[in-house]
ROFI-53097 format. One line per 5 residues: number of its first residue (from 0); for each residue x, y, z of C-alpha. Coordinates in Angstrom, 3 decimals, decimal comma. Layout:
BEGIN
NUM) X Y Z ~ ...
This chain:
BEGIN
0) 117,657 62,318 111,016 ~ 118,503 64,919 113,655 ~ 122,214 64,234 114,145 ~ 123,916 62,661 111,143 ~ 121,876 64,614 108,608
5) 122,730 68,017 110,193 ~ 126,403 66,986 110,361 ~ 126,246 66,058 106,694 ~ 124,747 69,478 105,954 ~ 127,668 71,124 107,754
10) 130,183 69,109 105,727 ~ 128,407 69,927 102,486 ~ 128,372 73,661 103,280 ~ 132,038 73,587 104,335 ~ 133,081 72,287 100,898
15) 132,007 75,524 99,219 ~ 134,824 76,300 96,789 ~ 134,487 80,082 97,045 ~ 135,139 79,872 100,774 ~ 137,932 77,298 100,626
20) 139,874 79,321 98,041 ~ 139,526 82,639 99,862 ~ 142,688 83,598 101,768 ~ 140,661 85,548 104,317 ~ 138,898 82,337 105,275
25) 142,097 80,704 106,464 ~ 143,157 83,853 108,305 ~ 139,955 83,625 110,334 ~ 140,418 79,872 110,873 ~ 144,054 80,222 112,003
30) 143,247 83,100 114,349 ~ 140,274 81,341 115,929 ~ 142,062 77,986 116,228 ~ 145,182 79,592 117,674 ~ 143,313 81,490 120,361
35) 141,175 78,436 121,162 ~ 144,273 76,331 121,777 ~ 145,935 79,124 123,767 ~ 143,047 79,792 126,142 ~ 142,383 76,063 126,589
40) 146,031 75,393 127,480 ~ 146,153 78,380 129,848 ~ 142,867 77,398 131,515 ~ 144,015 73,785 131,883 ~ 147,290 74,895 133,490
45) 145,554 77,051 136,095 ~ 142,926 74,371 136,711 ~ 145,723 71,931 137,513 ~ 147,416 74,465 139,799 ~ 144,168 74,852 141,746
50) 142,829 71,303 141,499 ~ 145,978 69,396 142,468 ~ 146,360 70,922 145,976 ~ 142,590 70,628 146,517 ~ 142,724 66,939 145,544
55) 145,587 66,466 147,992 ~ 143,557 68,274 150,668 ~ 140,532 65,984 150,303 ~ 142,636 62,819 149,961 ~ 144,969 63,393 152,896
60) 143,356 65,510 155,633 ~ 140,371 65,452 157,946 ~ 138,952 68,910 158,606 ~ 135,568 70,406 159,588 ~ 132,785 70,144 156,991
65) 134,999 68,107 154,670 ~ 132,039 66,345 153,020 ~ 130,178 69,621 152,448 ~ 133,239 71,256 150,893 ~ 133,621 68,302 148,568
70) 130,012 68,720 147,466 ~ 130,645 72,459 146,956 ~ 133,480 71,612 144,559 ~ 131,250 69,201 142,609 ~ 128,223 71,534 142,260
75) 129,708 73,976 139,666 ~ 129,873 71,254 137,018 ~ 126,054 71,053 137,091 ~ 125,395 74,800 136,910 ~ 124,255 76,500 133,687
80) 126,834 78,648 131,934 ~ 124,871 81,858 132,346 ~ 124,623 81,309 136,109 ~ 128,398 81,010 136,385 ~ 128,954 84,076 134,204
85) 126,458 86,112 136,203 ~ 128,004 84,895 139,459 ~ 131,474 86,107 138,563 ~ 130,002 89,341 137,226 ~ 128,270 89,906 140,550
90) 131,458 89,088 142,477 ~ 134,320 90,547 140,393 ~ 132,676 92,493 137,546 ~ 132,510 96,255 137,144 ~ 129,311 96,291 139,236
95) 130,480 93,401 141,412 ~ 130,906 93,453 145,152 ~ 134,706 93,622 145,113 ~ 134,870 96,670 142,840 ~ 131,950 98,387 144,566
100) 133,587 97,900 147,953 ~ 136,884 99,353 146,718 ~ 135,104 102,264 145,035 ~ 133,256 103,019 148,253 ~ 136,349 102,646 150,464
105) 138,628 104,842 148,386 ~ 136,090 107,111 146,672 ~ 136,984 105,898 143,194 ~ 134,776 106,941 140,258 ~ 135,407 103,748 138,276
110) 135,972 100,077 138,975 ~ 139,653 99,609 139,921 ~ 139,838 95,908 138,975 ~ 139,142 95,153 135,299 ~ 137,547 91,717 135,085
115) 134,625 91,529 132,651 ~ 135,748 91,348 129,040 ~ 139,215 90,026 129,894 ~ 141,081 86,768 129,447 ~ 141,371 86,589 133,232
120) 137,597 86,272 133,511 ~ 137,554 83,408 131,005 ~ 140,332 81,479 132,737 ~ 138,800 82,041 136,191 ~ 135,410 80,719 135,094
125) 137,028 77,688 133,447 ~ 138,913 76,941 136,661 ~ 135,624 77,221 138,567 ~ 133,900 74,820 136,181 ~ 136,548 72,151 135,712
130) 138,310 71,924 139,061 ~ 135,807 69,245 140,069 ~ 137,176 66,959 137,319 ~ 140,723 67,288 138,629 ~ 139,629 66,778 142,221
135) 137,492 63,716 141,504 ~ 140,072 61,911 139,362 ~ 143,204 62,744 141,349 ~ 141,656 62,516 144,809 ~ 140,458 58,981 144,059
140) 143,971 57,924 143,059 ~ 145,556 59,592 146,091 ~ 142,969 58,172 148,491 ~ 143,656 54,578 147,475 ~ 147,435 54,857 147,194
145) 149,417 52,597 149,503 ~ 150,681 54,890 152,327 ~ 153,618 52,566 153,042 ~ 155,383 53,785 149,882 ~ 155,571 57,359 151,156
150) 156,391 56,177 154,686 ~ 159,298 54,099 153,421 ~ 160,686 57,099 151,533 ~ 160,499 59,248 154,674 ~ 162,269 56,556 156,721
155) 165,059 56,637 154,121 ~ 165,489 60,372 154,721 ~ 163,404 61,991 151,983 ~ 161,663 65,241 152,858 ~ 158,093 66,075 151,827
160) 159,036 67,545 148,443 ~ 161,268 64,610 147,460 ~ 158,540 62,148 148,506 ~ 156,029 63,945 146,295 ~ 158,403 64,275 143,337
165) 159,860 60,732 143,337 ~ 157,013 58,642 144,788 ~ 153,604 60,315 144,628 ~ 153,875 62,117 141,274 ~ 155,040 59,084 139,220
170) 152,096 57,078 140,568 ~ 149,779 60,013 139,934 ~ 151,062 60,851 136,441 ~ 148,661 58,686 134,352 ~ 145,602 60,033 136,202
175) 147,013 63,557 136,001 ~ 147,447 63,358 132,225 ~ 143,972 61,876 131,749 ~ 142,374 64,600 133,904 ~ 144,328 67,351 132,132
180) 143,301 66,082 128,684 ~ 139,631 65,976 129,733 ~ 139,794 69,527 131,126 ~ 141,528 70,706 127,939 ~ 138,737 69,133 125,878
185) 136,054 70,977 127,869 ~ 137,969 74,266 127,675 ~ 138,507 73,784 123,938 ~ 134,743 73,495 123,312 ~ 133,716 76,238 125,751
190) 131,223 78,763 124,380 ~ 128,967 80,394 126,956 ~ 131,762 81,343 129,355 ~ 133,781 83,032 126,617 ~ 130,829 84,837 125,035
195) 129,365 86,063 128,341 ~ 132,541 86,943 130,245 ~ 134,986 87,633 127,425 ~ 132,854 88,915 124,581 ~ 133,056 88,515 120,792
200) 136,568 90,011 120,773 ~ 137,827 86,701 122,168 ~ 137,070 84,694 119,049 ~ 137,459 80,986 119,749 ~ 136,198 78,475 117,221
205) 132,856 78,257 119,035 ~ 132,370 82,024 119,256 ~ 133,498 82,515 115,651 ~ 130,978 79,896 114,479 ~ 128,219 81,824 116,250
210) 129,358 85,214 114,941 ~ 129,790 84,047 111,339 ~ 126,596 82,008 111,292 ~ 124,188 84,359 113,098 ~ 125,584 87,886 112,794
215) 127,561 87,738 109,522 ~ 125,247 85,143 107,873 ~ 128,344 83,484 106,394 ~ 127,090 79,935 106,833 ~ 129,796 78,354 104,669
220) 132,612 79,801 106,792 ~ 130,739 78,849 109,964 ~ 130,421 75,296 108,630 ~ 134,143 75,152 107,814 ~ 134,965 76,291 111,337
225) 132,632 73,604 112,681 ~ 134,452 70,923 110,678 ~ 137,800 72,124 112,059 ~ 136,331 72,061 115,556 ~ 134,943 68,545 115,070
230) 138,293 67,226 113,828 ~ 140,111 68,745 116,792 ~ 137,519 67,396 119,226 ~ 137,801 63,908 117,727 ~ 141,602 64,015 118,079
235) 141,370 65,210 121,685 ~ 138,772 62,560 122,519 ~ 141,021 59,864 121,042 ~ 143,951 61,177 123,100 ~ 141,853 61,142 126,246
240) 140,766 57,574 125,578 ~ 144,383 56,454 125,154 ~ 145,469 58,246 128,341 ~ 142,503 56,884 130,281 ~ 143,475 53,352 129,276
245) 146,879 53,927 130,920 ~ 145,341 54,872 134,272 ~ 146,139 51,779 136,282 ~ 145,025 50,930 139,780 ~ 147,402 52,123 142,531
250) 149,914 49,593 143,778 ~ 148,439 47,623 146,688 ~ 145,363 49,882 146,952 ~ 144,150 50,738 150,437 ~ 140,837 52,041 151,810
255) 140,506 55,802 151,598 ~ 140,386 56,221 155,375 ~ 143,933 54,848 155,713 ~ 145,429 57,933 154,033 ~ 143,392 60,488 156,007
260) 144,958 62,251 158,974 ~ 144,204 65,242 161,166 ~ 146,564 68,190 160,489 ~ 148,841 68,606 163,501 ~ 151,847 70,670 162,419
265) 151,490 74,388 161,792 ~ 152,393 73,938 158,096 ~ 149,599 71,403 157,632 ~ 147,102 73,638 159,430 ~ 148,173 76,616 157,322
270) 147,744 74,541 154,150 ~ 144,249 73,431 155,163 ~ 143,292 76,997 156,102 ~ 144,545 78,434 152,808 ~ 142,700 75,782 150,818
275) 139,434 76,483 152,684 ~ 139,853 80,214 151,951 ~ 140,397 79,328 148,293 ~ 137,216 77,238 148,309 ~ 135,245 80,148 149,767
280) 136,650 82,711 147,309 ~ 136,350 80,562 144,192 ~ 133,244 78,427 144,776 ~ 131,046 80,090 147,406 ~ 131,254 83,862 147,006
285) 130,521 84,018 143,244 ~ 127,307 82,019 143,677 ~ 126,212 83,796 146,858 ~ 126,777 87,173 145,183 ~ 124,008 86,618 142,629
290) 120,928 86,498 144,920 ~ 122,358 89,262 147,128 ~ 123,036 91,479 144,100 ~ 119,501 90,860 142,816 ~ 118,000 92,570 145,896
295) 120,680 95,225 146,488 ~ 119,896 98,855 145,698 ~ 122,986 100,937 144,895 ~ 122,768 104,712 145,066 ~ 125,477 107,314 144,566
300) 125,419 109,615 147,593 ~ 125,975 113,295 147,084 ~ 129,314 114,526 148,340 ~ 132,907 115,031 147,377 ~ 133,809 111,342 147,536
305) 130,741 110,156 145,596 ~ 130,112 107,355 148,060 ~ 127,882 104,399 147,210 ~ 125,034 103,549 149,550 ~ 123,476 100,144 149,812
310) 119,894 99,134 150,462 ~ 117,464 96,303 149,889 ~ 114,867 96,380 147,141 ~ 112,578 94,114 145,155 ~ 112,457 96,519 142,200
315) 114,538 94,299 139,929 ~ 112,047 91,465 140,317 ~ 109,060 93,773 139,749 ~ 110,702 95,252 136,643 ~ 110,875 91,801 135,093
320) 107,168 92,046 134,331 ~ 107,094 95,662 133,115 ~ 107,660 96,560 129,466 ~ 109,193 100,022 129,960 ~ 109,972 100,592 126,292
325) 106,633 99,340 125,030 ~ 108,356 96,932 122,672 ~ 106,126 94,621 120,660 ~ 108,798 91,907 120,969 ~ 109,067 92,035 124,758
330) 108,640 88,629 126,386 ~ 108,129 88,613 130,184 ~ 110,785 86,586 132,036 ~ 107,980 84,502 133,521 ~ 107,233 83,329 129,987
335) 110,946 82,569 129,486 ~ 110,855 80,460 132,655 ~ 107,790 78,615 131,347 ~ 109,550 78,013 128,033 ~ 112,602 76,613 129,842
340) 110,470 74,278 131,952 ~ 108,417 73,147 128,945 ~ 111,521 72,456 126,856 ~ 113,096 70,623 129,804 ~ 110,043 68,402 130,298
345) 109,879 67,615 126,573 ~ 113,590 66,804 126,650 ~ 113,042 64,395 129,551 ~ 110,215 62,612 127,732 ~ 112,101 62,352 124,442
350) 115,362 61,306 126,112 ~ 113,688 58,527 128,067 ~ 111,591 57,400 125,082 ~ 114,779 57,002 123,036 ~ 117,224 56,214 125,830
355) 115,442 53,288 127,470 ~ 115,114 51,087 124,337 ~ 118,592 52,135 123,211 ~ 120,073 51,195 126,605 ~ 118,214 47,859 126,499
360) 119,687 47,086 123,079 ~ 123,192 48,234 124,053 ~ 123,164 46,168 127,251 ~ 123,279 42,990 125,165 ~ 126,859 41,772 124,894
365) 127,417 41,294 121,158 ~ 129,332 42,865 118,289 ~ 126,437 44,960 117,020 ~ 125,788 46,405 120,474 ~ 129,426 47,544 120,746
370) 129,299 49,150 117,311 ~ 126,025 50,911 118,018 ~ 127,363 52,123 121,359 ~ 129,946 54,221 119,510 ~ 127,208 55,712 117,320
375) 124,995 56,631 120,279 ~ 127,912 58,337 122,057 ~ 128,819 60,537 119,070 ~ 126,764 63,564 120,281 ~ 129,186 63,863 123,233
380) 131,859 64,998 120,785 ~ 129,719 67,699 119,162 ~ 129,217 71,054 120,834 ~ 125,838 72,719 121,166 ~ 126,857 75,509 118,785
385) 127,875 73,054 116,071 ~ 124,666 71,100 116,547 ~ 122,621 74,303 116,355 ~ 124,391 75,319 113,154 ~ 123,683 71,884 111,681
390) 119,991 72,323 112,462 ~ 119,998 75,744 110,775 ~ 121,567 74,300 107,636 ~ 119,525 71,082 107,524 ~ 116,095 72,424 108,470
395) 116,076 75,963 107,090 ~ 112,357 75,944 106,339 ~ 111,521 74,635 109,814 ~ 113,744 77,017 111,805 ~ 110,646 78,893 112,993
400) 109,357 75,685 114,594 ~ 110,077 75,918 118,355 ~ 110,155 72,122 118,651 ~ 113,698 72,091 117,250 ~ 114,999 73,349 120,610
405) 113,939 70,307 122,691 ~ 115,113 68,033 119,862 ~ 118,586 69,580 120,087 ~ 118,499 69,326 123,884 ~ 117,546 65,654 123,576
410) 120,546 64,876 121,385 ~ 122,854 66,572 123,892 ~ 121,354 64,752 126,881 ~ 120,803 61,334 125,274 ~ 124,350 59,913 125,763
415) 124,198 60,796 129,466 ~ 120,793 59,147 129,770 ~ 122,010 55,950 128,099 ~ 125,169 55,826 130,213 ~ 123,025 56,191 133,353
420) 120,622 53,407 132,380 ~ 123,107 50,857 131,020 ~ 124,705 49,762 134,332 ~ 121,280 49,194 135,896 ~ 120,163 47,079 132,945
425) 123,338 45,010 132,922 ~ 122,996 44,382 136,671 ~ 119,599 42,630 136,276 ~ 120,195 38,852 136,436 ~ 118,648 37,011 133,506
430) 117,204 34,294 135,781 ~ 114,786 36,848 137,270 ~ 113,151 37,376 133,874 ~ 113,143 33,644 133,234 ~ 111,546 32,905 136,612
435) 108,758 35,407 135,920 ~ 108,088 33,850 132,511 ~ 108,031 30,332 133,995 ~ 105,453 31,536 136,534 ~ 103,188 32,633 133,674
440) 103,914 36,362 133,443 ~ 103,620 37,992 130,031 ~ 106,652 39,950 128,737 ~ 104,985 43,239 129,712 ~ 104,024 41,996 133,190
445) 107,506 40,545 133,743 ~ 109,060 43,880 132,818 ~ 106,669 45,871 135,045 ~ 106,904 43,586 138,086 ~ 110,552 42,525 137,902
450) 112,694 44,930 135,877 ~ 110,959 48,263 136,478 ~ 111,427 48,255 140,297 ~ 115,155 47,739 139,707 ~ 115,362 50,344 136,931
455) 113,184 52,990 138,599 ~ 115,965 54,834 140,406 ~ 118,225 54,783 137,351 ~ 115,411 56,091 135,125 ~ 114,686 58,989 137,463
460) 118,407 59,750 137,750 ~ 118,587 59,834 133,936 ~ 115,556 62,144 133,915 ~ 117,409 64,444 136,326 ~ 120,376 64,559 133,942
465) 118,160 65,398 130,960 ~ 116,227 68,019 132,927 ~ 119,307 69,887 134,172 ~ 121,058 69,710 130,789 ~ 118,022 71,191 129,022
470) 117,393 73,854 131,654 ~ 120,904 75,295 131,361 ~ 121,777 74,564 127,714 ~ 122,923 77,768 126,004 ~ 124,867 77,150 122,777
475) 122,316 75,364 120,590 ~ 119,440 77,312 122,166 ~ 120,986 80,663 121,275 ~ 121,121 79,667 117,602 ~ 117,713 77,972 117,377
480) 115,375 79,842 119,703 ~ 112,892 82,326 118,259 ~ 112,640 85,839 119,772 ~ 109,124 85,109 121,059 ~ 110,194 81,808 122,692
485) 113,327 82,649 124,714 ~ 114,578 80,427 127,479 ~ 115,931 81,753 130,755 ~ 119,615 81,445 129,703 ~ 118,925 83,356 126,473
490) 116,924 86,034 128,310 ~ 119,716 86,472 130,881 ~ 122,243 86,860 128,073 ~ 120,114 89,566 126,481 ~ 119,877 91,530 129,731
495) 123,610 91,191 130,450 ~ 124,394 92,442 126,934 ~ 122,463 95,681 127,460 ~ 123,961 98,653 129,326 ~ 122,458 100,184 132,436
500) 122,097 99,279 136,081 ~ 118,443 98,291 135,683 ~ 119,217 95,696 133,015 ~ 122,071 94,365 135,139 ~ 119,824 94,047 138,187
505) 117,166 92,258 136,161 ~ 119,811 89,847 134,836 ~ 120,789 89,049 138,426 ~ 117,133 88,519 139,353 ~ 116,583 86,160 136,417
510) 119,786 84,295 137,250 ~ 118,515 83,787 140,795 ~ 115,272 82,365 139,388 ~ 117,237 79,993 137,138 ~ 119,390 78,889 140,083
515) 116,270 78,141 142,118 ~ 114,613 76,266 139,253 ~ 117,729 74,177 138,662 ~ 118,117 73,382 142,359 ~ 114,397 72,622 142,786
520) 114,327 70,339 139,754 ~ 117,391 68,384 140,821 ~ 116,251 68,063 144,438 ~ 112,742 67,015 143,389 ~ 113,954 64,349 140,999
525) 116,550 63,135 143,489 ~ 113,813 62,834 146,092 ~ 111,524 60,976 143,704 ~ 114,209 58,495 142,759 ~ 114,593 57,364 146,363
530) 111,625 55,077 147,074 ~ 110,729 54,883 150,733 ~ 112,618 56,213 153,686 ~ 115,266 53,525 153,718 ~ 117,389 55,322 151,070
């Protein structure tokens, strides 16, 4: 009803003859597809260049705060798109700390480093987002690789480069290709990063779908672009599945601790130091810049150099609740935060109501369960923008209904919920249920007393996934949300799109609120899923 029917509506709209026979249609498709492939390939290349040495760092060396740095690399993958875009704006944008510092130091009237609205910004944000995938996949392979292979090569006279090229890289190649294909898939379907940091001039398939469907009202062309995007995503997903099947276990795998060593030589210490500086510049400073920028007052001092003075202020937070223009359509950010929380809670309830029985059915080892598993995982291959467009085409008369937003969020989160619940269900021995029934327990009592205590942590972990996905979802929300029911990501996008220092400061303040809500929700649910103090 809410997935296959909207996809069918997209296919039906894409088969419009007047659009298919128009030469301008294919010019738009070729341009959008070409740039999508180009930016995805470029982003994947730079992600590999950053992620490979970081994976080697975590897999080979002991250094201070190693566990915390590994967590810092994993956190970006959970952050909403608008938070990442605002973070890099606050760090490297025209009003970011780097440009402001250079303007103040050299008395420059304009930002010396162009970042916002460039391809560099898009690639940098993609590297920030997807480096965790490279690190997790490659570091695992490197950690469990037999160290005697490299040691034997060194005994035979090979230097460090020859050892890496002839021994380590061939063993790492299957995992490297699988990680690269997964990163390429995420970069190919990126929307929020490109729209917020690049702008509409960087027309990928996702951005072009949004522009044609919302701004140009050319729904047939938007649907055709969605079909092209779906076909490409299916091909990339198939390629990733084939590459993942080739990822074999390392020869004579060893515990991870065997490959760890303390850097002793100056080259090793320099490598570790450079990698830590990279971690600070790429993962820490962009996120720290947002809350600092939300309370920083910038004033141009009078004088020949036009210096910039800094100060602390809470004005940006106070302005969030003031309607300066007296607009009838103004929605206070507090209301946007309430909308986000309400949609997130509804998404959690719907995802669990559908995910638990679906996971129970899929945990049964039979042919029908395997076939249905493919069907339930289909939403993973559809972007939020495409799903939002399908809702617009399928439910045109109900677009004003705000309940479509949590329904779309539920479809996006549902595969993650099912994948979280399935292992816990499969791990429950069948003799526990049978013993409860033999002792006289009804099916409901057996489930509550036997299965629920085992499933509780997995259910709350699935709820955490659904909550965070809904709180930061941007693509489908931007297409479906009504002006009077904005979410925090949509409200931040509106403020970032408007000129003026006040709007920029308010965007930073709202981003800080979203960061706190996301962190509080995840920490609360993580705490709830740990029963007792023993975990």
